[in-house]
C-alpha positions as CSV (number, residue, x, y, z in Angstrom):
1,M,0.2,-0.3,0.0
2,I,1.0,3.7,-0.8
3,S,2.0,5.9,2.6
4,K,1.7,9.0,3.3
5,L,5.2,9.2,3.4
6,D,5.9,7.6,0.2
7,I,3.4,11.0,-1.8
8,Q,5.6,13.3,0.6
9,Q,8.9,11.8,-0.6
10,A,7.8,11.3,-4.6
11,S,6.8,15.2,-4.4
12,S,10.0,16.1,-2.9
13,R,11.7,13.2,-5.5
14,V,9.8,15.0,-9.0
15,R,10.5,18.8,-7.3
16,G,12.6,20.8,-10.6
17,I,11.0,17.7,-13.3
18,S,7.8,18.4,-12.6
19,V,6.0,21.9,-12.3
20,K,4.0,23.2,-9.7
21,T,1.7,24.4,-12.0
22,P,-1.2,27.1,-11.1
23,L,-5.0,26.1,-10.0
24,I,-7.2,28.8,-11.1
25,G,-10.7,30.2,-11.2
26,N,-13.2,30.4,-13.3
27,T,-16.2,32.5,-13.6
28,F,-17.8,30.5,-16.5
29,L,-18.0,27.0,-14.7
30,N,-18.8,28.7,-11.9
31,D,-21.7,30.7,-12.9
32,L,-23.1,27.7,-15.3
33,W,-22.8,25.2,-12.5
34,D,-23.6,27.8,-9.1
35,C,-20.0,26.0,-7.6
36,E,-17.2,27.5,-7.2
37,V,-14.6,25.4,-9.6
38,L,-11.1,25.5,-9.3
39,L,-8.5,24.3,-12.2
40,K,-4.7,22.4,-11.9
41,C,-3.6,23.2,-15.6
42,E,-1.1,20.0,-16.2
43,Q,-1.1,20.5,-19.8
44,F,1.9,23.0,-18.4
45,Q,4.2,20.9,-17.6
46,S,7.2,20.7,-19.9
47,I,5.6,17.7,-21.7
48,G,2.7,19.0,-21.6
49,A,0.5,16.2,-19.8
50,F,0.5,15.1,-15.9
51,K,2.5,11.9,-16.6
52,I,5.7,13.7,-16.6
53,R,5.0,13.2,-12.7
54,G,5.2,9.2,-12.3
55,A,7.8,9.2,-14.7
56,A,9.5,10.6,-13.0
57,N,9.6,9.5,-9.0
58,F,10.4,5.7,-11.3
59,A,13.0,6.6,-13.3
60,L,15.0,8.7,-10.7
61,Q,14.8,5.3,-8.0
62,L,16.3,3.4,-10.8
63,K,20.2,2.5,-10.3
64,P,23.1,3.2,-12.8
65,E,22.5,-0.2,-13.1
66,E,19.6,-0.2,-14.7
67,L,19.4,2.5,-16.0
68,S,22.3,2.4,-17.7
69,R,20.0,-0.1,-19.8
70,G,18.5,2.2,-21.4
71,L,14.4,2.9,-20.6
72,V,11.4,1.0,-23.0
73,T,7.3,1.1,-22.5
74,H,3.5,1.1,-23.7
75,S,1.6,4.3,-24.1
76,S,-1.0,6.4,-26.5
77,G,0.7,9.4,-25.6
78,N,1.1,11.2,-23.2
79,H,2.9,8.6,-20.9
80,A,5.4,8.1,-23.3
81,Q,6.7,11.5,-23.9
82,A,7.2,11.1,-20.2
83,V,9.7,8.7,-20.7
84,S,11.8,10.1,-23.3
85,Y,12.0,13.1,-21.5
86,M,13.1,11.2,-18.6
87,A,16.1,9.4,-20.6
88,Y,16.9,12.2,-22.6
89,I,16.7,14.3,-19.2
90,M,19.6,10.8,-18.1
91,K,20.9,10.3,-21.1
92,V,19.8,7.0,-21.8
93,K,18.6,5.1,-24.4
94,A,14.2,4.8,-24.3
95,V,12.4,2.9,-26.6
96,I,8.2,3.8,-26.8
97,V,5.6,0.5,-27.8
98,M,2.4,3.6,-29.3
99,P,-0.4,1.8,-30.8
100,K,-0.7,3.0,-34.4
101,N,-4.4,5.6,-34.2
102,S,-2.3,7.2,-31.8
103,N,-2.3,10.9,-32.3
104,Q,0.3,12.1,-34.1
105,Q,1.6,15.2,-32.1
106,K,2.7,13.1,-28.9
107,I,4.0,10.5,-31.0
108,K,6.1,13.1,-33.1
109,N,7.0,14.7,-29.4
110,A,7.7,11.1,-27.6
111,R,10.6,11.9,-30.2
112,K,11.7,14.3,-30.9
113,W,13.8,13.7,-27.5
114,G,15.5,10.9,-29.0
115,A,13.0,8.1,-28.6
116,E,12.5,5.5,-30.9
117,I,9.5,3.9,-31.6
118,V,7.6,1.1,-32.5
119,L,3.9,0.8,-33.4
120,C,1.6,-1.0,-33.0
121,E,-1.5,-2.5,-33.2
122,P,-4.4,-0.1,-31.1
123,T,-4.8,-2.6,-28.5
124,I,-3.6,-3.1,-25.1
125,E,-2.6,-6.6,-24.9
126,S,-0.8,-5.7,-28.3
127,R,1.1,-2.8,-26.7
128,I,1.7,-5.1,-23.8
129,E,2.8,-7.9,-25.0
130,T,5.0,-6.0,-28.3
131,A,6.9,-3.4,-24.7
132,N,6.8,-6.9,-22.8
133,A,9.2,-8.9,-25.9
134,I,11.2,-5.9,-26.0
135,A,11.9,-5.1,-22.6
136,K,13.4,-8.8,-22.8
137,E,14.9,-8.7,-25.5
138,S,16.9,-5.8,-24.6
139,G,16.9,-5.7,-21.3
140,C,15.4,-2.0,-21.1
141,I,13.7,-0.9,-17.7
142,M,10.2,-1.8,-18.0
143,I,8.5,2.0,-16.9
144,P,4.7,1.4,-16.1
145,P,2.5,4.3,-17.6
146,F,-0.4,3.2,-15.0
147,D,0.1,-0.1,-13.3
148,H,2.8,0.0,-10.8
149,E,3.1,1.7,-7.0
150,R,5.7,4.3,-8.2
151,I,3.5,5.9,-10.8
152,V,0.0,6.0,-8.9
153,A,2.3,8.1,-6.2
154,G,4.5,10.3,-8.2
155,Q,0.1,11.0,-9.9
156,S,-0.8,11.7,-6.4
157,T,1.4,14.7,-5.8
158,A,-0.9,17.2,-8.2
159,A,-3.8,16.2,-6.0
160,M,-1.2,16.7,-2.9
161,E,-0.1,21.1,-4.4
162,I,-4.2,20.9,-4.6
163,I,-4.5,20.6,-1.7
164,A,-1.7,22.5,-0.2
165,E,-3.4,25.6,-1.3
166,H,-7.0,24.8,-0.7
167,N,-8.0,21.3,2.5
168,D,-11.3,22.7,1.9
169,L,-12.6,21.1,-1.2
170,D,-16.0,19.2,-1.8
171,Y,-14.9,17.3,-4.6
172,I,-11.8,16.5,-6.8
173,I,-13.2,15.2,-10.1
174,T,-9.8,13.4,-12.9
175,P,-10.3,11.5,-16.1
176,L,-10.1,7.6,-15.7
177,G,-7.7,5.3,-18.2
178,G,-5.3,3.7,-16.8
179,G,-6.2,5.0,-13.7
180,G,-2.9,6.0,-11.9
181,L,-3.8,9.1,-11.1
182,L,-7.3,8.9,-9.8
183,A,-6.2,7.0,-7.4
184,G,-3.2,8.8,-6.5
185,T,-6.0,11.9,-6.4
186,S,-8.1,9.4,-3.2
187,L,-4.4,8.5,-1.6
188,S,-3.8,12.8,-0.9
189,A,-8.4,13.3,0.0
190,R,-6.8,10.5,2.3
191,Y,-4.1,11.3,3.9
192,F,-4.6,15.0,3.6
193,S,-7.8,16.1,3.1
194,P,-10.2,13.1,4.3
195,N,-13.7,15.4,3.8
196,T,-12.9,16.3,0.1
197,K,-14.8,13.5,-2.1
198,V,-12.8,11.9,-5.3
199,I,-14.7,11.3,-8.5
200,G,-13.4,9.5,-11.8
201,A,-14.8,10.7,-15.2
202,E,-14.9,8.2,-17.8
203,P,-16.0,7.8,-21.3
204,E,-19.5,6.1,-22.4
205,E,-17.4,4.8,-25.2
206,A,-14.2,3.4,-22.2
207,A,-16.0,2.5,-19.5
208,D,-14.9,-0.1,-17.4
209,G,-13.6,2.1,-15.3
210,Y,-16.9,2.5,-14.2
211,E,-18.9,-1.1,-14.6
212,G,-15.7,-2.3,-12.0
213,F,-16.2,0.4,-9.8
214,S,-20.8,-0.5,-10.1
215,S,-19.6,-4.6,-9.5
216,G,-16.5,-4.3,-7.7
217,E,-14.8,-6.6,-10.1
218,R,-11.9,-4.6,-12.6
219,V,-12.7,-5.5,-15.9
220,T,-9.8,-6.2,-18.2
221,T,-11.1,-5.8,-22.3
222,V,-13.1,-2.5,-23.5
223,N,-13.9,-1.2,-26.7
224,A,-12.5,1.8,-25.9
225,N,-14.2,3.3,-28.9
226,T,-13.5,7.3,-27.5
227,V,-12.5,10.9,-28.6
228,A,-10.5,10.7,-26.1
229,D,-7.1,8.6,-26.8
230,G,-5.5,9.4,-23.7
231,L,-8.3,6.9,-21.6
232,R,-8.2,4.3,-24.7
233,T,-7.4,1.8,-22.4
234,T,-8.6,-0.5,-18.6
235,V,-8.3,0.7,-15.2
236,G,-4.7,-1.5,-14.3
237,E,-5.3,-4.2,-11.4
238,I,-3.3,-1.8,-8.6
239,P,-4.7,1.7,-9.9
240,F,-7.9,-0.3,-9.5
241,E,-7.3,-2.2,-6.0
242,I,-7.4,1.7,-4.8
243,I,-9.9,3.0,-6.5
244,K,-12.5,1.0,-5.5
245,S,-11.3,1.4,-1.6
246,N,-11.1,5.4,-2.0
247,I,-13.1,7.2,-4.2
248,H,-16.8,8.5,-4.0
249,D,-18.1,7.7,-7.3
250,I,-17.3,7.3,-11.1
251,W,-19.4,9.8,-13.8
252,L,-20.0,9.2,-17.2
253,A,-19.0,11.4,-20.2
254,Q,-21.8,11.6,-23.7
255,E,-19.7,11.1,-26.0
256,D,-21.1,13.0,-28.9
257,Q,-20.3,15.8,-26.1
258,I,-16.9,15.3,-25.6
259,V,-16.0,17.4,-28.3
260,E,-17.9,20.3,-28.3
261,W,-16.9,20.6,-24.8
262,M,-13.4,20.4,-25.7
263,Y,-13.9,23.6,-28.4
264,R,-16.4,25.6,-25.3
265,F,-13.0,25.3,-22.9
266,W,-11.2,26.7,-25.7
267,N,-13.6,29.2,-26.3
268,E,-14.3,30.1,-22.9
269,T,-10.7,29.7,-21.4
270,K,-8.6,30.3,-24.5
271,M,-6.4,27.5,-22.8
272,I,-5.6,24.4,-25.1
273,V,-6.5,20.8,-24.1
274,E,-6.8,17.5,-25.8
275,P,-9.9,15.7,-25.5
276,S,-9.2,13.7,-22.6
277,C,-9.8,16.7,-20.1
278,V,-13.2,17.7,-20.9
279,V,-14.0,14.3,-19.9
280,P,-14.3,15.3,-16.0
281,L,-16.2,18.5,-17.4
282,V,-19.1,17.0,-19.7
283,A,-19.6,14.4,-17.2
284,M,-20.2,17.1,-14.5
285,H,-22.3,19.1,-16.2
286,A,-24.8,15.8,-16.5
287,Q,-24.6,15.4,-12.7
288,K,-24.7,19.9,-12.5
289,E,-27.6,19.3,-9.9
290,K,-24.9,17.5,-7.2
291,L,-22.5,21.0,-8.0
292,K,-24.2,23.9,-6.2
293,G,-22.8,25.9,-3.3
294,K,-20.1,23.0,-4.1
295,K,-16.3,24.2,-4.4
296,I,-14.5,21.5,-6.7
297,A,-10.6,21.2,-8.6
298,V,-10.9,19.4,-11.1
299,I,-7.7,18.9,-12.6
300,I,-6.7,19.2,-16.5
301,T,-4.8,16.4,-17.4
302,G,-2.6,17.5,-20.9
303,G,-3.0,19.7,-23.4
304,N,-0.9,17.7,-26.6
305,V,-3.6,18.2,-29.3
306,D,-3.2,16.8,-33.5
307,F,-3.5,20.7,-34.6
308,N,-3.9,18.0,-37.9
309,A,-6.1,16.3,-37.7
310,L,-9.0,18.0,-35.0
311,P,-12.2,16.0,-34.8
């Protein structure tokens, strides 16, 4: 189990690689839902997404002999960039397995830091099998995208920063894909702000987390036909065990509203974010009666948009 000390140590460890991103209010959302909304702007990280927190926390705990073998991972995009960036600053090689249908901008960004990109079929099984084969053949150290305690502890630092500024929140809401961020957020709330409820938001077209949370049994396959490319995966084993015991609920986002809300968010906030980021906003709009009078933080997870393939 990830302890309070683990999260505090992760925060100290990643400081200087991840940045303390701004937490800003938004009048548009406040007025729309009659509540107070704070946006944790993780799109301002060096790689444009929160994933640098987990990747840094993992990589910085590797021994020199392990690092010398290089790094490997599988990812639909933002974790790919995070591992590539860590390999770049630590001066080791990185091999990144990415689905063929990945956001092209995320592929370019991962290559920018010098990683070798290996494309695979767009299934979680293909991603894992390809990355494991590379790790076995090359000896590279696997940095999982979400299913590891070091990753979860790293992702927890975003919520820890939120709570340090506002320890009177009613809700913290995050998107749900592999579950590292939601699991980490729930632990930070448990240790540092136990009265704050944590909610995950998931697209209707990739609702394995919702189904698993409802039944108490993790769902291992999903036909993730969603525009939210960062959420096209199943919840990992370690995150699921944390999530099912520590979060308040999972809300679903109607698929045909995600793109509409992305453009609406761009226009209202003047901030560019990717489709996965607005999944919480779509889900919140459907649950707006529950938001009245509440104080809510939403983690805006990334801003890596492929402008040549806008939906």
